[in-house]
C-alpha positions as CSV (number, residue, x, y, z in Angstrom):
1,X,0.0,0.0,0.0
2,X,1.4,3.5,-0.9
3,X,2.5,5.7,1.9
4,X,0.3,8.8,2.5
5,X,2.5,11.9,2.6
6,X,0.0,14.7,2.1
7,X,-3.5,15.5,3.3
8,X,-5.7,18.0,1.4
9,X,-8.7,19.4,3.3
10,X,-11.7,21.0,1.9
11,X,-12.7,24.2,3.7
12,X,-16.5,24.6,3.4
13,X,-18.3,21.6,4.7
14,X,-15.2,19.9,6.1
15,X,-13.0,22.2,8.2
16,X,-15.8,24.8,8.5
17,X,-19.5,24.5,8.1
18,X,-20.8,25.6,4.7
19,X,-21.0,29.3,4.3
20,X,-23.7,29.9,1.7
21,X,-25.8,26.8,1.0
22,X,-29.5,26.6,1.1
23,X,-29.9,26.5,4.9
24,X,-27.6,29.4,5.4
25,X,-29.4,31.4,2.7
26,X,-32.7,30.7,4.4
27,X,-31.4,32.0,7.7
28,X,-30.2,35.2,6.0
29,X,-33.6,35.7,4.3
30,X,-35.3,35.4,7.6
31,X,-32.8,37.6,9.5
32,X,-33.1,40.4,6.9
33,X,-36.8,39.9,6.1
34,X,-36.1,39.3,2.4
35,X,-38.6,37.9,-0.1
36,X,-37.6,34.3,-0.7
37,X,-39.1,33.9,-4.2
38,X,-37.6,37.2,-5.4
39,X,-34.2,36.3,-3.9
40,X,-34.2,32.7,-5.3
41,X,-35.0,34.0,-8.8
42,X,-32.0,36.4,-8.7
43,X,-29.8,33.8,-6.9
44,X,-30.5,31.1,-9.5
45,X,-29.5,33.5,-12.3
46,X,-26.2,34.3,-10.7
47,X,-25.0,31.4,-8.7
48,X,-23.1,29.7,-11.5
49,X,-21.1,32.8,-12.2
50,X,-20.5,33.5,-8.5
51,X,-19.4,29.9,-7.8
52,X,-17.0,29.9,-10.7
53,X,-15.5,33.2,-9.7
54,X,-16.8,35.1,-12.8
55,X,-18.4,37.6,-10.4
56,X,-17.3,38.5,-6.9
57,X,-19.3,38.7,-3.7
58,X,-19.9,42.4,-4.0
59,X,-21.4,42.1,-7.5
60,X,-23.4,39.0,-6.5
61,X,-24.9,40.9,-3.5
62,X,-25.5,44.0,-5.6
63,X,-27.6,42.0,-8.0
64,X,-29.4,39.7,-5.5
65,X,-29.9,41.9,-2.4
66,X,-28.8,45.5,-3.0
67,X,-30.4,46.2,-6.4
68,X,-32.8,48.4,-4.4
69,X,-32.4,50.3,-1.1
70,X,-32.5,48.2,2.0
71,X,-32.8,49.1,5.7
72,X,-29.4,47.4,6.4
73,X,-25.9,47.9,5.0
74,X,-24.0,45.5,2.8
75,X,-21.5,45.2,5.7
76,X,-24.2,44.0,8.1
77,X,-25.3,41.5,5.5
78,X,-21.9,40.1,4.8
79,X,-21.0,40.1,8.5
80,X,-24.0,37.9,9.1
81,X,-23.2,35.8,6.0
82,X,-19.7,35.1,7.1
83,X,-20.8,34.3,10.7
84,X,-22.7,31.3,9.3
85,X,-19.5,29.5,8.5
86,X,-18.2,28.0,11.8
87,X,-15.3,25.8,12.6
88,X,-16.0,22.0,12.8
89,X,-14.4,21.3,16.1
90,X,-14.0,17.5,15.6
91,X,-12.4,17.8,12.2
92,X,-10.1,20.6,13.3
93,X,-9.1,18.5,16.3
94,X,-8.1,15.7,13.9
95,X,-6.3,18.1,11.6
96,X,-4.3,19.5,14.6
97,X,-3.5,15.9,15.8
98,X,-2.3,14.9,12.3
99,X,-0.2,18.1,12.1
100,X,1.5,17.5,15.4
101,X,2.6,14.1,14.1
102,X,4.8,16.0,11.5
103,X,4.2,13.1,9.1
104,X,2.1,14.9,6.4
105,X,2.0,17.9,4.2
106,X,-1.2,19.6,5.2
107,X,-3.1,21.8,2.7
108,X,-6.5,23.2,2.1
109,X,-8.3,23.2,-1.2
110,X,-10.9,25.8,-1.5
111,X,-13.4,25.6,-4.3
112,X,-15.6,28.3,-3.0
113,X,-16.1,31.5,-4.8
114,X,-13.9,34.4,-3.8
115,X,-15.5,36.2,-0.9
116,X,-17.9,33.5,0.1
117,X,-16.9,33.6,3.7
118,X,-14.8,30.4,4.0
119,X,-11.5,32.2,3.4
120,X,-12.4,34.9,5.8
121,X,-13.0,32.4,8.6
122,X,-10.3,30.0,7.6
123,X,-7.3,31.6,9.3
124,X,-8.9,31.6,12.8
125,X,-10.5,28.2,12.2
126,X,-7.3,26.4,11.4
127,X,-5.0,28.2,13.8
128,X,-2.7,25.8,15.6
129,X,-2.5,23.5,12.6
130,X,0.1,24.0,10.0
131,X,-2.1,24.2,6.9
132,X,-1.2,25.7,3.6
133,X,-4.0,27.2,1.4
134,X,-4.7,27.0,-2.3
135,X,-7.7,27.5,-4.5
136,X,-9.2,25.3,-7.2
137,X,-9.8,27.3,-10.4
138,X,-11.6,24.6,-12.3
139,X,-15.2,25.3,-13.2
140,X,-17.9,23.1,-11.5
141,X,-20.0,21.3,-14.0
142,X,-23.2,23.0,-15.1
143,X,-26.5,21.3,-14.0
144,X,-27.5,18.6,-16.5
145,X,-24.0,18.3,-18.1
């Protein structure tokens, strides 16, 4: 059996909880009293471009939330959005234990869009573990392809 020398960790959904999946979006809609149908229509039109990095978080939010005046600021919304991604204590405990063994190259692979929240929380979440970071720039497959 080949010797394992490197461990690559996904960030969203592994080291951290997911930042902007359906459950997190529902929490944001409720928190900010946004219309679900209106948001979902706009989100569905933009999510592919957002996930593939063709548009950033600011443009995504301008086109899904802030296309009209709101009683809250973009910062308040993004602060809430980022707060939804939390460390997974058990996985981080394992990562730190493996790191202390000094037997593996440890790295994260982040396939989340720029500004999705995972990279904002990542530094504090993996502190204490020697983890290098890189991003995947390969497009996710389109639905139905």
